[in-house]
Each structure stands twice: as C-alpha cells, then as structure tokens.
C-alpha positions as CSV (number, residue, x, y, z in Angstrom):
1,M,6.6,16.7,4.3
2,S,3.6,18.2,2.5
3,R,0.9,16.0,1.0
4,E,1.8,17.3,-2.5
5,E,5.5,16.3,-2.0
6,F,4.5,12.9,-0.7
7,I,2.2,12.3,-3.7
8,G,5.1,13.3,-5.9
9,L,7.2,10.6,-4.4
10,V,4.4,8.1,-4.9
11,Q,4.0,9.1,-8.6
12,Q,7.8,8.8,-9.0
13,A,7.7,5.3,-7.5
14,L,4.9,4.4,-9.9
15,D,6.8,5.8,-12.9
16,E,9.9,3.8,-11.9
17,L,8.1,0.4,-11.7
18,P,9.7,-2.1,-14.0
19,D,7.8,-2.5,-17.3
20,E,7.1,-6.1,-16.7
21,F,5.0,-5.1,-13.6
22,R,3.5,-1.9,-14.9
23,E,2.0,-3.5,-18.0
24,H,0.1,-6.0,-15.8
25,V,-1.3,-3.5,-13.3
26,E,-4.9,-2.8,-14.3
27,N,-7.7,-0.9,-12.6
28,V,-5.7,-0.2,-9.4
29,A,-6.1,3.1,-7.6
30,V,-3.2,4.3,-5.4
31,L,-4.4,6.5,-2.5
32,V,-2.6,8.4,0.2
33,E,-4.1,8.8,3.7
34,D,-2.6,10.1,6.9
35,E,-3.0,6.8,8.9
36,P,-5.4,3.8,9.1
37,A,-8.7,4.1,10.9
38,Q,-8.5,3.5,14.6
39,Q,-8.7,-0.1,15.8
40,A,-12.0,-1.0,17.6
41,P,-11.8,-1.1,21.4
42,S,-11.1,-4.5,23.0
43,H,-13.6,-6.2,25.3
44,N,-12.5,-4.2,28.3
45,G,-12.9,-0.9,26.5
46,R,-9.2,-0.2,26.1
47,R,-7.5,0.0,22.7
48,R,-4.9,-2.6,22.0
49,P,-1.6,-1.4,20.6
50,R,-1.6,-1.7,16.8
51,P,1.4,-2.3,14.7
52,L,2.4,0.6,12.5
53,I,0.8,-0.1,9.1
54,L,2.6,1.6,6.2
55,G,0.3,0.5,3.4
56,Q,-2.6,-1.7,2.5
57,F,-3.9,-3.5,-0.5
58,I,-7.7,-3.7,-0.7
59,G,-9.4,-5.7,-3.4
60,V,-9.2,-8.9,-5.2
61,P,-5.7,-10.1,-6.3
62,A,-5.3,-10.3,-10.1
63,T,-4.6,-14.0,-9.7
64,R,-8.1,-14.6,-8.2
65,K,-10.2,-12.3,-10.5
66,S,-12.7,-14.0,-12.8
67,F,-14.8,-12.7,-15.7
68,F,-17.8,-14.1,-13.8
69,D,-17.2,-12.0,-10.6
70,F,-19.4,-9.1,-9.8
71,S,-17.7,-5.8,-10.2
72,T,-16.7,-4.4,-6.8
73,G,-14.9,-1.4,-8.2
74,P,-11.2,-1.0,-8.6
75,S,-8.7,-2.6,-6.2
76,H,-6.7,0.0,-4.4
77,V,-3.4,0.5,-2.6
78,I,-3.4,2.9,0.3
79,L,-0.1,4.4,1.6
80,Y,-0.2,5.9,5.1
81,Q,1.9,9.1,5.0
82,K,2.2,9.8,8.7
83,N,3.2,6.2,9.5
84,I,5.8,6.1,6.7
85,E,7.2,9.4,7.9
86,A,7.3,8.1,11.5
87,V,9.6,5.2,10.6
88,C,12.0,7.4,8.5
89,S,14.5,10.1,9.5
90,T,15.2,11.8,6.1
91,D,13.5,12.6,2.9
92,A,15.7,10.0,1.2
93,E,14.5,7.3,3.6
94,I,10.8,8.4,3.0
95,R,11.4,8.1,-0.8
96,E,12.8,4.6,-0.4
97,Q,10.1,3.5,2.1
98,V,7.4,4.7,-0.3
99,R,8.9,2.7,-3.1
100,L,9.2,-0.4,-0.9
101,T,5.7,-0.1,0.5
102,L,4.2,0.4,-2.9
103,M,6.0,-2.6,-4.3
104,H,4.9,-4.7,-1.3
105,E,1.3,-3.8,-1.7
106,L,1.4,-4.3,-5.5
107,G,2.8,-7.8,-4.6
108,H,-0.5,-8.5,-2.8
109,Y,-2.3,-7.3,-6.0
110,F,-0.3,-10.0,-7.9
111,G,-1.4,-12.6,-5.4
112,M,1.7,-12.9,-3.2
113,D,1.3,-13.5,0.5
114,E,3.6,-12.1,3.2
115,S,6.1,-15.0,3.2
116,Q,6.5,-14.8,-0.6
117,L,7.0,-11.0,-0.3
118,W,9.7,-11.5,2.3
119,D,11.5,-13.9,0.0
120,V,11.4,-11.4,-2.8
C-alpha cells in the first residue's frame, strides 16, 4: 500500500473517532513511519528479537499534564506502516488495524495503561 493510501486510512480513522474522544484530544500529532528505530545491540553485540510494534504514544498523558509543566511540544502518536502491513493480509484488515492501533495509542494519551486498554 502506498504511503498516501495509508495516510488516508489514518485520516479516516481520525474522522471516525467518537465525538466524546475527539473533543478531548488536544495538541496531539499523528505521524506515520515505516518502522521503529532499531533496538540497540545487546551486551554480546547481537540484536535481541524485538516484538512487532504497531504504534507508539510519545508524550505526557492528558491526565498528567499540568499548567506548571514546561512545554515539551505536542504529544504524538506514531503508526508504523510496514509493521501494520506485516500483520495483515488484506486492505480491510489494514484499515481495521490502523483504527485499533490509533485507538490504543490515544488510550495512552488519555492515561490508560496496557491492562486498562485490554479491558476496553
């Protein structure tokens, strides 16, 4: 899938967010990259296998932000296109995985941890 098509799926997933979430998302950039940076070599010089990361939230969760905090720029969500494509067989699966990954990472923005996200 081309980058433009993938970004179109991301935009569609953002547009379809429920209003109760969308109106509370502030100053969050959504980026698309091919895959995460390589993991640093282990102590013996070999790379350890890394789990396939589909997305990542980087920033301060909205529940922990304070007026008194120094500005560190916008929080951001990164979706990793090649990794998402690697776990999907069809365009429909890619579309659904983009939606799920975006919702998962925005859950982190709202202060949810992994166990809370699995419950949802």
